[in-house]
C-alpha positions as CSV (number, residue, x, y, z in Angstrom):
1,M,12.8,-9.0,26.7
2,R,9.8,-11.1,27.4
3,R,12.0,-13.7,29.1
4,F,13.6,-11.1,30.9
5,V,10.2,-9.6,32.2
6,A,8.8,-13.1,32.8
7,D,11.7,-13.9,35.0
8,R,11.2,-10.7,36.8
9,A,7.6,-11.4,37.5
10,R,8.3,-14.6,38.9
11,R,10.9,-13.2,41.4
12,A,8.8,-10.5,42.5
13,A,5.9,-13.0,43.1
14,A,8.0,-15.4,44.8
15,A,9.2,-12.5,47.2
16,S,5.7,-11.2,47.8
17,L,4.6,-14.7,48.8
18,R,7.4,-15.0,51.1
19,A,6.4,-11.6,52.6
20,A,2.9,-12.7,52.7
21,T,4.1,-15.9,54.8
22,R,5.9,-13.7,57.0
23,S,3.2,-11.2,57.8
24,G,1.1,-13.4,59.3
25,A,3.7,-15.6,61.0
26,P,4.2,-14.6,64.5
27,S,1.3,-15.1,67.0
28,A,1.6,-16.3,70.4
29,G,5.1,-17.7,69.6
30,R,3.6,-20.2,67.1
31,P,4.1,-19.8,63.4
32,S,1.2,-19.5,61.2
33,P,0.1,-22.4,58.7
34,P,1.7,-22.1,55.2
35,P,-0.7,-20.2,52.7
36,S,-3.4,-22.7,50.9
37,P,-2.5,-23.6,47.4
38,A,-5.1,-21.1,46.0
39,A,-3.9,-18.4,48.1
40,A,-0.4,-18.9,46.8
41,A,-1.5,-19.1,43.4
42,A,-3.5,-15.8,43.7
43,A,-0.5,-14.1,45.3
44,M,1.7,-15.4,42.7
45,A,-0.7,-13.9,39.7
46,S,-1.3,-10.6,41.3
47,A,2.4,-10.1,41.7
48,M,3.0,-11.1,37.9
49,V,0.5,-8.7,37.0
50,R,2.2,-5.9,38.9
51,A,5.3,-6.8,37.5
52,M,4.4,-6.9,33.9
53,S,2.5,-3.8,34.2
54,T,6.0,-2.0,35.0
55,A,7.7,-3.4,31.8
56,P,10.0,-1.1,29.9
57,V,7.8,-1.2,27.0
58,S,4.0,-1.5,27.0
59,L,1.0,-0.4,25.0
60,D,0.8,2.5,27.6
61,T,4.4,3.7,26.9
62,I,5.0,3.4,23.1
63,N,4.3,6.2,21.0
64,P,0.5,6.9,20.6
65,K,1.0,7.8,17.1
66,V,1.9,4.3,16.5
67,L,-1.6,2.9,18.1
68,K,-3.3,5.4,16.2
69,C,-1.8,4.2,12.7
70,E,-3.7,1.5,10.9
71,Y,-3.3,-0.4,7.5
72,A,-6.4,-2.6,6.7
73,V,-4.6,-4.1,3.4
74,R,-2.6,-6.3,6.0
75,G,-5.1,-6.2,8.9
76,E,-7.1,-8.7,10.7
77,I,-8.9,-10.2,8.1
78,V,-5.3,-11.1,6.4
79,T,-3.8,-12.4,9.6
80,H,-6.8,-14.7,10.0
81,A,-6.2,-15.9,6.7
82,Q,-2.5,-16.8,7.3
83,N,-3.7,-18.6,10.6
84,L,-6.2,-20.6,8.3
85,Q,-3.5,-21.0,5.8
86,Q,-1.0,-22.8,8.5
87,E,-4.1,-24.7,9.4
88,L,-4.4,-26.2,5.8
89,Q,-0.9,-27.2,5.8
90,K,-1.2,-29.0,8.8
91,N,-4.6,-30.5,8.2
92,P,-5.8,-30.2,4.3
93,E,-9.0,-31.6,4.9
94,S,-9.9,-29.3,8.0
95,L,-11.4,-26.7,6.1
96,P,-14.3,-26.0,3.2
97,F,-11.7,-25.3,0.9
98,D,-7.9,-26.3,-0.4
99,E,-6.2,-22.9,-0.7
100,I,-6.2,-19.3,0.3
101,L,-6.8,-16.8,-2.5
102,Y,-5.3,-13.6,-1.6
103,C,-7.2,-10.7,-3.4
104,N,-6.2,-8.1,-0.7
105,I,-3.1,-6.9,-1.9
106,G,-1.8,-5.6,-5.3
107,N,0.7,-8.1,-5.2
108,P,0.9,-9.6,-8.7
109,Q,3.7,-12.4,-8.9
110,S,2.5,-13.8,-5.6
111,L,-0.7,-14.9,-7.7
112,G,1.1,-16.2,-10.4
113,Q,2.2,-13.2,-12.6
114,Q,5.5,-13.9,-14.5
115,P,8.2,-11.1,-14.2
116,V,9.1,-9.6,-17.7
117,T,12.0,-11.2,-19.2
118,F,13.9,-8.1,-20.4
119,F,14.0,-6.7,-17.1
120,R,15.2,-9.6,-15.2
121,E,17.7,-10.4,-17.8
122,V,19.1,-6.8,-17.3
123,L,18.7,-7.1,-13.6
124,S,20.6,-10.5,-13.3
125,L,23.4,-9.4,-15.6
126,C,24.1,-6.2,-13.3
127,D,24.0,-8.4,-10.1
128,H,26.5,-10.9,-11.6
129,P,28.8,-8.8,-13.9
130,A,30.9,-11.9,-14.6
131,L,28.6,-13.4,-16.8
132,L,29.1,-10.5,-19.3
133,D,32.5,-12.0,-20.0
134,K,31.1,-15.7,-20.5
135,S,30.6,-16.6,-24.2
136,E,27.8,-18.7,-23.4
137,T,25.9,-15.6,-22.1
138,H,25.2,-14.6,-25.6
139,A,22.8,-17.6,-26.3
140,L,21.2,-17.2,-23.0
141,Y,20.4,-13.4,-23.1
142,S,19.3,-11.2,-25.7
143,S,21.7,-8.8,-27.2
144,D,20.0,-5.6,-26.1
145,A,19.9,-6.9,-22.3
146,I,23.6,-7.7,-22.5
147,E,24.2,-4.0,-23.9
148,R,21.7,-2.3,-21.3
149,A,23.5,-4.2,-18.7
150,W,27.0,-2.7,-19.8
151,Q,25.6,0.9,-20.2
152,I,23.9,0.5,-16.6
153,L,26.8,-0.8,-15.1
154,D,29.0,2.0,-16.7
155,K,26.9,4.4,-14.6
156,I,27.5,2.7,-11.4
157,P,30.7,3.6,-9.6
158,G,32.9,0.6,-9.6
159,R,30.2,-1.4,-11.3
160,A,29.4,-2.3,-7.6
161,T,25.4,-3.1,-7.3
162,G,26.2,-4.2,-3.5
163,A,27.5,-0.7,-2.7
164,Y,25.7,2.2,-1.2
165,S,24.9,4.8,-3.6
166,H,24.1,8.4,-4.0
167,S,21.2,9.3,-1.4
168,Q,18.9,10.2,-4.2
169,G,20.0,7.1,-6.1
170,I,22.5,6.8,-8.9
171,K,22.9,9.7,-11.0
172,G,22.9,8.0,-14.5
173,L,19.8,6.0,-13.4
174,R,18.1,9.2,-12.2
175,D,18.8,10.7,-15.8
176,E,17.2,7.7,-17.8
177,I,14.2,8.0,-15.6
178,A,13.9,11.9,-16.3
179,A,14.3,11.1,-20.0
180,G,11.6,8.6,-19.7
181,I,9.4,11.1,-17.9
182,A,10.1,13.8,-20.8
183,A,9.2,11.0,-23.4
184,R,6.0,10.4,-21.6
185,D,4.7,14.0,-20.9
186,G,6.6,15.9,-23.7
187,F,8.3,18.3,-21.3
188,H,11.4,18.6,-19.8
189,A,12.5,16.7,-16.9
190,S,15.8,16.6,-14.7
191,G,17.4,13.9,-12.8
192,D,18.2,16.0,-10.3
193,N,14.7,16.4,-9.2
194,I,14.4,12.5,-9.1
195,F,14.7,10.6,-5.7
196,L,14.9,6.7,-6.1
197,T,13.1,5.2,-3.0
198,D,12.3,1.5,-1.8
199,G,9.1,1.7,-3.7
200,A,6.7,4.6,-3.5
201,S,5.8,4.3,0.2
202,P,8.9,5.7,1.7
203,A,8.6,8.7,-0.7
204,V,5.2,9.3,0.6
205,H,6.4,9.2,4.3
206,M,9.3,11.6,3.4
207,M,6.8,13.9,2.2
208,M,4.7,13.4,5.2
209,Q,7.8,14.1,7.3
210,L,8.7,17.2,5.4
211,L,5.1,18.9,5.3
212,I,3.4,17.9,8.8
213,R,4.4,19.9,12.0
214,S,1.5,19.0,14.2
215,E,-1.8,18.1,14.5
216,Q,-2.7,21.4,13.2
217,D,-1.4,20.6,9.9
218,G,-3.7,18.6,7.5
219,I,-3.4,16.7,4.4
220,L,-6.6,16.8,2.1
221,C,-6.9,12.8,1.1
222,P,-9.7,10.8,-0.9
223,I,-12.2,8.9,0.6
224,P,-11.9,6.0,-0.3
225,Q,-8.0,6.1,-0.1
226,Y,-5.1,3.9,0.2
227,P,-4.6,3.5,3.8
228,L,-0.8,4.4,3.2
229,Y,-2.2,7.9,3.6
230,S,-4.2,7.7,6.7
231,A,-1.2,5.6,8.4
232,S,1.7,8.1,7.4
233,I,-0.5,11.2,8.5
234,A,-1.3,9.6,11.7
235,L,2.5,8.4,12.1
236,H,3.8,11.8,11.4
237,G,1.2,13.5,13.9
238,G,-0.9,15.4,11.2
239,S,-4.5,15.5,10.5
240,L,-6.6,13.8,7.8
241,V,-9.0,16.0,5.8
242,P,-11.1,13.7,4.0
243,Y,-12.7,14.6,0.7
244,F,-15.4,12.0,-0.9
245,L,-15.3,10.8,-4.2
246,D,-18.6,10.5,-5.6
247,E,-19.7,6.6,-6.3
248,E,-22.8,7.7,-8.2
249,T,-20.7,9.4,-11.1
250,G,-18.0,6.6,-11.2
251,W,-16.0,7.8,-8.2
252,G,-15.7,11.4,-9.6
253,L,-13.5,13.7,-7.9
254,E,-15.3,17.3,-7.8
255,V,-13.5,20.5,-7.1
256,D,-16.4,21.7,-5.3
257,E,-16.1,18.9,-2.7
258,L,-12.5,19.9,-2.2
259,K,-13.4,23.6,-1.6
260,K,-15.9,22.5,1.1
261,Q,-13.7,20.2,2.9
262,L,-10.9,22.6,2.6
263,E,-12.8,25.3,4.2
264,E,-14.4,23.3,7.0
265,A,-10.8,22.2,8.1
266,Q,-9.7,25.7,7.9
267,S,-12.5,26.5,10.2
268,K,-11.3,24.3,12.9
269,G,-8.1,25.9,12.8
270,I,-6.2,23.2,10.5
271,T,-3.7,24.6,8.2
272,V,-4.0,22.1,4.8
273,R,-0.8,21.6,3.4
274,A,-1.3,19.5,0.7
275,L,-3.8,17.5,-1.7
276,V,-3.4,13.9,-2.4
277,V,-4.7,12.6,-5.6
278,I,-4.5,8.7,-6.7
279,N,-4.9,8.2,-10.4
280,P,-5.7,5.8,-11.4
281,G,-7.6,5.5,-8.4
282,N,-7.0,3.0,-5.6
283,P,-9.1,1.4,-4.1
284,T,-11.6,2.7,-6.7
285,G,-10.0,2.2,-10.3
286,Q,-11.3,5.3,-11.9
287,V,-9.3,7.3,-14.4
288,L,-9.3,11.1,-14.1
289,A,-10.4,12.9,-17.2
290,E,-8.2,15.6,-18.4
291,E,-10.4,18.6,-17.8
292,N,-10.9,17.2,-14.2
293,Q,-7.2,17.2,-13.9
294,K,-6.8,20.8,-15.0
295,K,-9.6,22.0,-12.5
296,I,-7.6,20.1,-9.7
297,V,-4.4,22.0,-10.6
298,E,-6.1,25.3,-10.7
299,F,-7.2,24.6,-7.3
300,C,-4.0,23.6,-5.8
301,K,-2.5,26.7,-7.5
302,N,-5.2,29.2,-5.9
303,E,-4.9,27.6,-2.6
304,G,-1.4,27.3,-2.5
305,L,-1.2,23.5,-1.7
306,V,1.3,21.1,-2.6
307,L,-0.2,18.5,-5.0
308,L,1.0,14.9,-4.0
309,A,0.2,12.8,-7.3
310,D,0.3,9.1,-6.5
311,E,0.5,7.9,-10.3
312,V,1.7,4.3,-9.5
313,Y,-0.9,2.5,-11.7
314,Q,-0.2,4.9,-14.9
315,E,0.1,1.8,-17.0
316,N,-3.0,0.3,-15.9
317,I,-5.7,1.6,-18.0
318,Y,-8.3,-0.7,-19.2
319,V,-10.9,1.4,-21.2
320,E,-10.4,2.8,-24.7
321,D,-12.1,6.4,-24.0
322,K,-9.4,7.1,-21.1
323,Q,-5.7,7.6,-21.0
324,F,-3.3,8.3,-18.4
325,H,-2.1,12.1,-18.2
326,S,0.4,12.8,-15.4
327,F,-0.3,16.0,-13.3
328,K,3.1,17.4,-14.3
329,K,2.0,17.4,-17.8
330,I,-1.4,18.7,-17.2
331,A,0.5,21.5,-15.2
332,R,3.1,22.3,-17.8
333,S,0.2,22.2,-20.7
334,M,-1.4,25.0,-18.6
335,G,1.9,27.1,-18.5
336,Y,2.5,26.7,-15.0
337,T,6.1,26.3,-14.0
338,D,8.2,25.2,-11.1
339,D,7.6,28.7,-9.8
340,D,3.7,28.3,-9.8
341,L,2.9,25.0,-8.3
342,P,4.8,22.6,-5.7
343,L,4.3,19.0,-7.2
344,V,5.3,15.5,-6.3
345,S,4.8,12.6,-8.4
346,F,5.3,9.0,-7.2
347,Q,5.7,6.2,-9.4
348,S,6.8,2.3,-8.5
349,V,8.1,-1.0,-10.0
350,S,5.5,-2.8,-7.9
351,K,2.3,-2.1,-10.2
352,G,1.9,-1.7,-14.2
353,Y,2.6,-4.8,-15.9
354,Y,5.7,-5.4,-14.2
355,G,4.4,-6.1,-10.8
356,E,7.9,-6.4,-9.0
357,C,6.7,-5.6,-5.5
358,G,9.4,-7.7,-3.8
359,K,12.4,-5.6,-5.5
360,R,11.1,-2.4,-3.8
361,G,12.0,0.3,-6.5
362,G,10.2,3.3,-7.0
363,Y,10.6,7.2,-7.2
364,M,9.4,10.6,-6.4
365,E,9.9,13.6,-9.0
366,V,9.9,16.7,-6.8
367,T,9.3,20.1,-8.6
368,G,8.3,23.5,-7.4
369,F,10.3,23.6,-4.1
370,S,12.8,26.1,-3.4
371,A,16.6,25.3,-3.2
372,D,16.8,25.3,0.7
373,V,13.7,23.2,1.0
374,R,15.2,20.8,-1.4
375,E,18.5,20.4,0.7
376,Q,16.1,19.5,3.6
377,I,14.5,16.7,1.5
378,Y,17.8,15.5,0.4
379,K,18.9,15.4,4.1
380,V,16.1,13.3,5.0
381,A,16.9,10.9,2.5
382,S,20.4,11.0,3.4
383,V,19.3,9.7,6.9
384,N,18.3,6.4,5.0
385,L,21.6,6.1,3.0
386,C,20.2,5.2,-0.1
387,S,17.4,2.7,-1.5
388,N,18.4,-0.6,-2.7
389,V,20.4,-0.6,-5.9
390,S,18.4,-3.4,-7.7
391,G,15.1,-1.3,-7.3
392,Q,16.8,1.7,-8.7
393,I,17.8,-0.3,-11.9
394,L,14.4,-1.4,-12.3
395,A,12.8,2.1,-11.7
396,S,15.2,3.0,-14.7
397,L,14.0,0.1,-16.6
398,I,10.5,0.5,-16.4
399,M,10.9,4.0,-17.9
400,N,12.9,3.0,-20.7
401,P,11.9,-0.3,-21.8
402,P,12.9,-1.9,-25.2
403,K,12.2,0.4,-28.1
404,A,11.1,-0.8,-31.7
405,G,14.2,-2.2,-33.3
406,D,15.7,-3.8,-30.2
407,E,16.3,-7.4,-30.2
408,S,13.6,-7.9,-27.3
409,Y,11.0,-5.6,-28.5
410,E,8.4,-7.9,-30.2
411,S,8.9,-10.2,-27.2
412,F,8.3,-7.5,-24.8
413,M,5.3,-6.3,-26.2
414,V,3.7,-9.7,-26.3
415,E,4.5,-9.9,-22.6
416,K,3.4,-6.5,-21.7
417,D,0.3,-6.5,-23.9
418,G,-0.6,-10.3,-22.8
419,I,-0.4,-9.1,-19.2
420,L,-2.5,-5.7,-19.7
421,S,-5.4,-7.1,-21.9
422,S,-5.5,-10.2,-19.4
423,L,-6.0,-7.7,-16.6
424,A,-8.6,-5.9,-18.4
425,R,-10.7,-9.1,-19.2
426,R,-10.3,-10.3,-15.5
427,A,-11.6,-6.9,-14.2
428,K,-14.6,-6.8,-16.7
429,A,-15.4,-10.5,-15.5
430,L,-15.4,-9.7,-11.9
431,E,-17.1,-6.6,-12.3
432,E,-20.1,-8.2,-14.2
433,A,-20.2,-11.1,-11.5
434,F,-20.5,-8.7,-8.9
435,N,-23.3,-6.8,-10.5
436,S,-25.0,-10.0,-11.2
437,L,-25.5,-10.3,-7.5
438,E,-28.2,-9.2,-5.0
439,G,-27.2,-6.3,-3.1
440,I,-24.2,-5.5,-4.9
441,T,-23.5,-2.8,-6.9
442,C,-19.8,-2.3,-8.8
443,N,-18.5,0.8,-10.9
444,K,-16.4,-0.3,-13.7
445,A,-12.6,-0.5,-13.1
446,E,-11.0,1.8,-15.7
447,G,-7.7,1.6,-14.4
448,A,-5.7,0.2,-11.4
449,M,-5.9,-3.4,-10.0
450,Y,-9.1,-3.2,-7.9
451,L,-12.7,-3.2,-7.7
452,F,-14.5,-1.7,-4.8
453,P,-18.1,-3.2,-4.9
454,R,-21.0,-1.7,-2.6
455,I,-22.5,-4.3,-0.5
456,H,-26.2,-3.2,0.3
457,L,-26.4,-5.6,3.4
458,P,-29.7,-6.5,5.1
459,Q,-30.5,-5.4,8.7
460,K,-30.3,-8.9,10.2
461,A,-26.6,-9.0,8.9
462,I,-25.6,-5.4,10.3
463,G,-27.0,-6.4,13.6
464,A,-25.1,-9.9,13.6
465,A,-22.0,-7.7,13.1
466,Q,-22.7,-5.0,15.6
467,A,-23.3,-8.6,18.2
468,A,-19.9,-9.9,17.1
469,G,-18.4,-6.4,17.9
470,T,-17.1,-5.4,14.2
471,V,-18.2,-3.5,11.4
472,P,-20.6,-5.1,8.8
473,D,-18.2,-5.2,5.9
474,A,-15.5,-6.7,8.1
475,Y,-18.1,-9.1,9.2
476,Y,-18.8,-10.0,5.6
477,A,-15.3,-10.4,4.7
478,R,-14.4,-12.6,7.4
479,R,-17.6,-14.8,6.7
480,L,-16.4,-15.0,3.1
481,L,-12.9,-16.0,4.0
482,E,-14.2,-18.7,6.2
483,A,-16.3,-20.3,3.7
484,T,-14.3,-19.7,0.4
485,G,-10.7,-18.9,1.3
486,I,-10.9,-15.7,-0.7
487,V,-9.6,-12.7,1.1
488,V,-10.7,-9.3,0.7
489,V,-10.4,-6.1,2.4
490,P,-13.4,-4.4,4.1
491,G,-14.2,-1.0,2.9
492,S,-14.3,0.5,6.4
493,G,-10.4,0.0,5.9
494,F,-10.1,2.8,3.2
495,G,-13.0,5.0,4.4
496,Q,-16.5,5.4,2.8
497,V,-19.5,7.5,3.1
498,P,-21.1,7.0,6.6
499,G,-23.9,3.9,6.1
500,T,-22.3,2.6,3.1
501,W,-20.4,-0.6,3.2
502,H,-17.6,-2.2,0.6
503,F,-14.8,-4.5,0.1
504,R,-11.6,-4.0,-2.4
505,C,-10.9,-7.1,-4.6
506,T,-8.2,-7.5,-6.8
507,I,-8.3,-8.3,-10.2
508,L,-4.8,-10.2,-10.0
509,P,-5.5,-14.0,-9.6
510,Q,-4.6,-15.7,-13.0
511,E,-7.3,-15.6,-15.5
512,D,-7.8,-19.3,-15.5
513,K,-8.8,-19.0,-11.5
514,I,-11.4,-16.3,-12.2
515,P,-14.3,-18.5,-13.1
516,A,-13.7,-20.6,-9.9
517,I,-13.4,-17.5,-7.9
518,I,-16.6,-16.2,-9.2
519,S,-18.3,-19.3,-8.8
520,K,-17.5,-19.5,-5.2
521,F,-18.2,-15.9,-4.1
522,K,-21.7,-16.2,-5.8
523,E,-22.3,-19.3,-3.7
524,F,-21.3,-17.8,-0.5
525,H,-23.2,-14.4,-1.3
526,E,-26.5,-16.1,-2.3
527,K,-26.1,-18.0,1.2
528,F,-25.5,-15.3,3.2
529,M,-28.2,-13.0,1.8
530,D,-30.7,-15.8,2.3
531,E,-29.2,-16.4,6.1
532,Y,-30.0,-12.7,7.0
533,R,-32.9,-11.8,4.6
534,D,-34.8,-9.3,6.5
């Protein structure tokens, strides 16, 4: 397309140049002299600009909702980091560091975390069933992985993992996930309520498509929030209705704040359709208390809101005094049934201790919707045909891992506990390091995979950011990257109380790299503060 437009521009420019030459030609029977090189170049440039401005697709003609959409986790800072990485590959001595450390995104295996053996054994056998007929397979794979692979393949029509599946996902796998949910919560779950998706993100988009009719429809979202929500609301043409988490109380979620923001939105003519709750929190890392969750459920019930529960970090709990409770479990324990509360819970294979981001597996459990609305959800799912089958298999495995007595159980638990305990130590080390630095305060990471420190920047640094045409936390993040190779995401990409500045940093670099990261960060921060001290 670019080549076509450029060729058309050149042809138009040449025609324009010929016309300009002819227009000044006949005078007293003498031809006019040819235009000067400078005039010819100016005419060519002008014509090319006119031709390019009429290109079939431009920023002026694409969907404005796409322009409005932003996703900071892979935004400007990350793009700059990727450019620096290419520079390092060409000339390793060109920068003051020897590697880029991507602390911007929850992508565990990219930072060295190893896949869980049992899950990969089962997946490989399902992807290549011929292995199951080979005698040497029993020497390479655990007996329960072999048995589980047979069980899964028997649930797949034709044992064909390369074929399209049912648009909600393979029925037998959905039933396994439902059984896992029931075992976790102590309340019934049905495979008919499970929609398997390529990670949790498509499920979020699907619900936004369903709920948002126009800009007059609003979705209550936490601030700070995971940018998937603001991006999907923008793409689908709705309005984000922010509610602020309280940093002073460990990023607490207060129902009074929900009521305040709901009433303010309603006063502007916005119909609030749903409440998003991320538990454990992203980017903030808090784990909601059970009593707090009950108040949130009661609020949604009283206000007639759909509760959208992002629960993808449910395995990532690092403090002894907190544990994960699904919102469905909370609602059922309060006596609420499908008739009382529309509730959608999201889960993903990308987080937890498994970290299988590239396999793109996940699901949403949809309860409390009428049959005719559920048909519409299924129709939307059908447009995408189905989610990938490997992701579906993994989603069933994370909700039904090895049990006590299985051959793989002990080694599985060693891997799981090793990953989660290491993440807890990394979170604590980074939290303590941040809190030891001048002008940084950081709440404890109770769960998830991130810390969200607040940076109290000197006025001179804020002024330097303004002079550079950027916001202060983005300026800080860029300077950090260029000095150390450490990639973090500016807090402005997640939303924050006006006048405050933060950044999100994952806890995912391998444990043996954490001391060096802390040392680099500390050295940078001290120099930065000295440079801009008021």
